[in-house]
C-alpha positions as CSV (number, residue, x, y, z in Angstrom):
1,M,-0.2,-0.1,0.3
2,R,1.1,3.7,-0.4
3,V,0.5,5.5,2.9
4,L,0.7,9.0,3.7
5,V,2.0,9.7,7.2
6,T,1.5,13.0,8.7
7,G,4.1,14.2,11.5
8,G,6.3,11.2,10.0
9,S,9.6,13.2,10.9
10,G,8.6,13.4,14.5
11,Y,9.4,10.8,17.4
12,I,6.8,8.0,16.8
13,G,6.1,8.7,13.2
14,S,9.6,8.3,12.2
15,H,9.6,4.8,13.7
16,A,6.3,4.1,12.2
17,V,7.6,4.9,8.9
18,R,10.4,2.7,8.9
19,D,8.2,-0.2,10.0
20,L,5.8,0.3,7.4
21,A,8.8,0.2,4.7
22,A,10.2,-2.8,6.3
23,A,6.6,-4.4,5.7
24,G,6.8,-3.4,1.9
25,H,4.5,-0.2,2.0
26,E,5.3,2.9,0.0
27,V,5.6,5.7,2.4
28,V,5.2,9.8,1.8
29,I,5.8,11.9,4.7
30,L,3.9,15.1,5.3
31,D,5.4,17.3,7.8
32,N,5.8,21.0,8.6
33,L,8.8,20.4,10.6
34,S,7.7,22.7,13.5
35,T,8.5,19.9,16.1
36,G,9.9,17.3,13.6
37,N,13.2,16.7,12.7
38,P,14.2,16.1,9.0
39,A,17.2,14.0,9.9
40,L,14.6,11.4,11.2
41,A,13.1,11.2,7.7
42,K,16.2,10.3,6.1
43,G,15.9,7.9,3.3
44,F,12.2,8.5,2.6
45,R,10.3,11.2,0.7
46,L,9.7,14.1,2.9
47,V,7.3,16.9,1.9
48,Q,7.3,19.8,3.9
49,G,4.0,21.3,4.3
50,D,1.0,21.4,6.8
51,I,-2.2,19.3,7.2
52,A,-4.2,22.5,6.7
53,D,-2.8,23.2,3.1
54,R,-5.7,21.7,1.1
55,E,-4.1,22.0,-2.5
56,L,-1.0,20.3,-1.2
57,L,-3.0,17.5,0.4
58,K,-5.0,17.1,-2.9
59,S,-2.1,16.3,-4.9
60,L,-0.5,14.0,-2.2
61,L,-3.9,11.9,-1.5
62,A,-4.6,11.3,-5.1
63,D,-1.6,9.0,-5.0
64,V,-2.0,7.0,-1.8
65,D,-4.5,4.4,-0.3
66,A,-4.2,5.3,3.4
67,V,-3.4,7.9,5.8
68,M,-1.6,7.7,9.1
69,H,-1.9,10.8,11.1
70,F,0.6,11.8,13.8
71,A,0.8,15.5,13.1
72,A,-0.5,17.3,16.5
73,S,0.8,19.2,19.6
74,A,1.2,16.6,22.3
75,Y,2.8,18.1,25.5
76,V,0.1,18.0,28.3
77,G,1.4,20.8,30.4
78,E,1.6,23.3,27.4
79,S,-2.0,22.2,26.4
80,V,-3.1,23.7,30.0
81,S,-1.1,26.9,29.6
82,N,-1.7,27.4,25.7
83,P,-5.1,25.5,24.9
84,R,-5.6,27.8,22.0
85,K,-2.7,26.1,20.2
86,Y,-4.0,22.6,21.0
87,F,-7.3,23.2,19.5
88,H,-5.9,25.0,16.5
89,N,-3.4,22.4,15.8
90,N,-5.3,19.1,17.0
91,V,-8.9,19.9,15.9
92,E,-9.0,22.9,13.3
93,S,-6.1,21.8,11.3
94,A,-7.1,18.1,11.9
95,L,-10.7,18.8,10.5
96,L,-9.1,20.2,7.3
97,L,-7.3,17.3,6.9
98,M,-10.2,15.4,7.1
99,D,-12.1,17.4,4.7
100,S,-9.4,16.8,2.2
101,V,-9.4,12.9,3.0
102,L,-13.2,13.0,2.2
103,E,-12.8,14.8,-1.0
104,S,-10.3,12.1,-2.0
105,S,-10.8,8.4,-2.5
106,V,-8.8,7.7,0.5
107,R,-11.2,5.8,3.1
108,Q,-8.6,4.2,5.2
109,F,-7.3,6.1,8.2
110,V,-4.9,5.2,11.2
111,F,-5.1,7.8,13.9
112,S,-2.5,8.6,16.6
113,S,-4.4,8.8,19.7
114,T,-3.8,8.6,23.7
115,C,-4.7,7.2,26.8
116,A,-5.1,10.9,28.1
117,T,-8.7,10.4,26.5
118,Y,-9.6,8.4,29.7
119,G,-8.5,11.0,32.4
120,I,-8.4,9.5,35.6
121,P,-9.7,5.9,35.7
122,D,-12.2,4.6,38.2
123,K,-10.8,1.1,37.8
124,L,-7.6,-0.6,36.5
125,P,-6.5,-1.9,34.1
126,I,-7.9,0.5,31.5
127,T,-9.9,-1.2,28.6
128,E,-11.2,0.4,25.5
129,T,-14.7,0.5,27.2
130,S,-13.5,2.6,30.3
131,H,-15.2,6.0,30.8
132,Q,-13.3,8.7,28.8
133,K,-13.5,12.0,30.5
134,P,-10.0,13.9,29.6
135,I,-8.7,16.3,32.4
136,N,-6.5,18.2,30.1
137,P,-6.7,20.1,26.7
138,Y,-4.5,17.4,25.1
139,G,-6.8,14.7,25.9
140,V,-9.9,16.6,24.9
141,T,-8.6,17.5,21.5
142,K,-7.6,13.8,20.9
143,L,-11.0,12.6,22.1
144,F,-12.7,15.3,19.9
145,F,-11.0,13.9,16.8
146,E,-12.0,10.1,17.6
147,D,-15.5,11.4,17.9
148,V,-14.9,13.1,14.4
149,L,-13.7,9.7,12.9
150,S,-16.7,7.9,14.5
151,A,-19.2,10.4,13.0
152,Y,-17.5,10.2,9.5
153,S,-17.2,6.6,9.3
154,V,-21.0,6.1,9.7
155,A,-21.5,9.0,7.2
156,H,-18.9,8.8,4.5
157,G,-17.6,5.1,4.7
158,L,-14.2,5.8,6.2
159,R,-12.8,3.1,8.0
160,Y,-10.3,4.2,11.0
161,V,-8.1,2.6,13.8
162,A,-7.7,5.1,16.5
163,L,-4.8,3.8,18.6
164,R,-4.7,5.0,22.2
165,Y,-1.0,4.9,23.3
166,F,0.2,4.8,27.1
167,N,3.8,6.0,27.7
168,A,5.7,5.8,24.6
169,A,9.4,5.6,25.3
170,G,12.7,4.0,24.1
171,A,14.7,4.1,20.9
172,H,14.9,2.1,17.6
173,P,16.9,-1.1,18.7
174,N,19.5,-0.5,15.8
175,G,20.4,3.0,17.4
176,E,19.5,4.8,14.2
177,I,16.9,7.0,15.2
178,G,15.2,8.0,18.9
179,E,13.6,10.9,20.7
180,I,14.3,14.3,19.9
181,H,12.1,17.1,21.9
182,H,12.7,20.7,22.4
183,P,12.0,21.0,25.1
184,E,12.2,17.3,26.5
185,T,9.6,16.7,28.6
186,H,9.2,12.9,28.7
187,L,10.3,11.1,32.1
188,I,12.7,8.5,30.7
189,P,15.1,10.8,28.7
190,L,14.9,13.3,31.5
191,T,15.8,10.6,34.0
192,L,18.7,9.5,31.7
193,K,19.9,13.1,31.2
194,A,20.0,13.7,35.1
195,A,22.0,10.8,35.4
196,L,24.4,11.8,32.7
197,G,24.7,15.3,34.3
198,T,23.2,17.0,31.1
199,A,20.1,18.1,32.7
200,P,18.9,19.1,36.5
201,P,18.2,16.6,38.8
202,L,14.9,14.7,38.1
203,T,11.7,16.1,39.8
204,V,9.7,13.0,41.3
205,F,5.9,14.0,41.5
206,G,4.9,12.1,44.8
207,K,6.3,9.6,47.2
208,D,3.7,9.0,49.4
209,L,0.9,7.8,47.0
210,D,-1.4,4.9,47.4
211,T,1.1,2.5,45.4
212,P,3.5,-0.1,46.8
213,D,6.4,1.9,46.8
214,G,4.7,5.3,47.2
215,T,5.7,6.5,43.6
216,C,3.3,6.7,40.6
217,I,3.0,3.7,38.3
218,R,2.8,3.9,34.6
219,D,2.7,1.6,31.3
220,F,5.8,2.2,29.3
221,I,5.5,0.9,25.8
222,H,8.5,0.9,23.3
223,V,8.2,3.1,20.7
224,S,9.0,0.3,18.3
225,D,6.4,-1.8,19.6
226,L,4.0,1.0,18.7
227,A,5.3,1.3,15.2
228,T,4.6,-2.3,14.7
229,A,1.0,-1.9,15.8
230,H,0.6,1.0,13.2
231,T,1.8,-1.4,10.7
232,A,-0.9,-3.9,11.7
233,A,-3.5,-1.5,11.8
234,V,-2.8,-0.6,8.1
235,A,-2.9,-4.5,7.3
236,Y,-6.2,-4.9,9.4
237,L,-8.0,-1.8,7.4
238,E,-6.5,-3.3,4.0
239,N,-8.3,-6.7,4.8
240,G,-11.7,-4.7,5.4
241,G,-11.5,-4.4,9.2
242,A,-14.3,-2.2,10.8
243,S,-13.7,1.1,12.5
244,T,-12.4,0.8,15.9
245,A,-10.3,2.0,18.9
246,I,-7.5,0.1,20.5
247,N,-5.4,0.4,23.6
248,L,-1.6,0.1,23.0
249,G,0.4,-0.8,26.2
250,T,2.1,-3.6,27.9
251,G,-0.5,-4.2,30.5
252,K,2.2,-3.7,33.2
253,G,3.1,-0.8,35.4
254,T,6.6,0.6,36.3
255,S,6.6,2.8,39.3
256,I,9.2,5.8,39.3
257,A,11.2,4.2,41.9
258,E,11.4,1.1,39.9
259,L,12.7,3.0,36.8
260,L,15.2,4.9,38.8
261,A,16.7,1.8,39.9
262,I,16.8,0.3,36.2
263,V,18.3,3.4,34.8
264,E,21.1,3.3,37.5
265,E,22.0,-0.2,36.8
266,V,21.8,0.2,32.9
267,S,23.9,3.5,33.1
268,G,26.1,2.8,35.9
269,K,25.4,6.1,37.5
270,P,23.3,7.6,40.2
271,V,20.0,9.7,39.2
272,P,20.0,12.8,41.1
273,H,16.4,13.5,42.1
274,V,14.2,15.6,44.3
275,Y,10.6,14.9,45.4
276,A,7.8,17.5,44.8
277,A,4.3,17.4,45.7
278,P,1.7,15.1,43.5
279,R,0.6,17.2,40.5
280,A,-3.1,17.8,40.6
281,G,-5.2,15.3,38.6
282,D,-2.1,13.1,38.3
283,P,-3.7,9.5,39.2
284,P,-1.3,7.3,41.2
285,A,-1.4,4.5,38.7
286,L,-2.3,4.0,35.0
287,Y,-1.8,0.7,33.0
288,S,-3.7,-0.8,30.3
289,D,-5.5,-4.0,29.3
290,P,-3.9,-4.7,25.7
291,S,-5.8,-7.9,25.1
292,K,-7.8,-6.1,22.3
293,A,-4.8,-5.4,20.3
294,K,-3.9,-8.9,20.4
295,E,-7.3,-10.0,19.5
296,V,-7.8,-7.7,16.6
297,L,-4.5,-7.0,15.2
298,G,-2.7,-9.8,16.4
299,W,-0.4,-7.5,18.1
300,K,1.4,-7.7,21.5
301,S,4.4,-6.0,22.9
302,K,7.8,-7.4,22.5
303,Y,10.0,-5.0,24.6
304,D,10.0,-4.8,28.5
305,I,11.0,-1.6,30.6
306,R,14.7,-2.8,30.5
307,D,14.7,-2.9,26.8
308,I,13.2,0.5,26.8
309,I,15.8,1.9,29.0
310,E,18.7,0.3,27.3
311,T,17.7,1.4,24.0
312,A,16.9,5.1,25.3
313,Y,20.3,5.1,27.2
314,Q,22.3,4.3,23.7
315,W,20.5,6.6,22.1
316,E,21.1,9.4,24.9
317,L,24.7,8.8,24.2
318,K,24.7,9.3,20.6
319,L,22.3,12.0,20.3
320,P,25.0,15.0,20.7
321,S,26.7,13.5,17.5
322,F,23.5,12.9,15.7
323,L,22.5,16.5,16.1
324,A,25.8,17.7,15.0
325,Q,25.5,16.0,11.8
């Protein structure tokens, strides 16, 4: 298949692009490079442009079979301080993208969604039928677009898979690509940078939470596992699969204290850290029930938390030379 990947120069998108190509698909990347890095698209056709550019999309969509949509603003904290940006990028521009899709012959769509659509769960693990009540503008915008896809599926014959990620982390096992964010807000890179002395001590939010060791628990999923799930979603739609939403996680939670211990083992260095009060609305524990992904897509996570940290550490060591290229 020929797949248009919006945001394919970003962290998760660049890994998905490589997995699609390895599976034999032809890929075209559309990225405005506002947060993406062109070096992550090396070796692939990269079109610099915006998902709101109707004329550009008309020409690109005429030559593809499916769309994989990653292009979005994706910082929870920023969405609270600057919701206007999030509703503009994740809703307004995304709706223009959908208008262009509906005006084309493309009717297969894979959407990069998030567990942030669930908000604070009333029970664990989180399933696809868990109540969706996001607590920040980022989650609100992602849930809104899921609702758009659902309505367009009924009205226009669009078939889609919305993939709700838990905590994406790690780097490509071959060391070729990994996480590049400015600013960096993700926990594992910040932890590694603190250990290497390239960032301030890590701030751990909460040490007396209602968890076994008092620190919060999250479901960390390797970015390469996310990539293979996207390729599986394309195959599912290509084979006539019906529209659906699917959790992508390991089904296992890792506490921050456990994560710190593994980082110290892998790096051989202590992780300087300080404790702060828990963030408002931040649940003590979040982890997925990934059984639907196995049932529908034939997918399950391959990498564990140690694999995630080992690949992320190797990438962190390589990052300065990669950025200097």
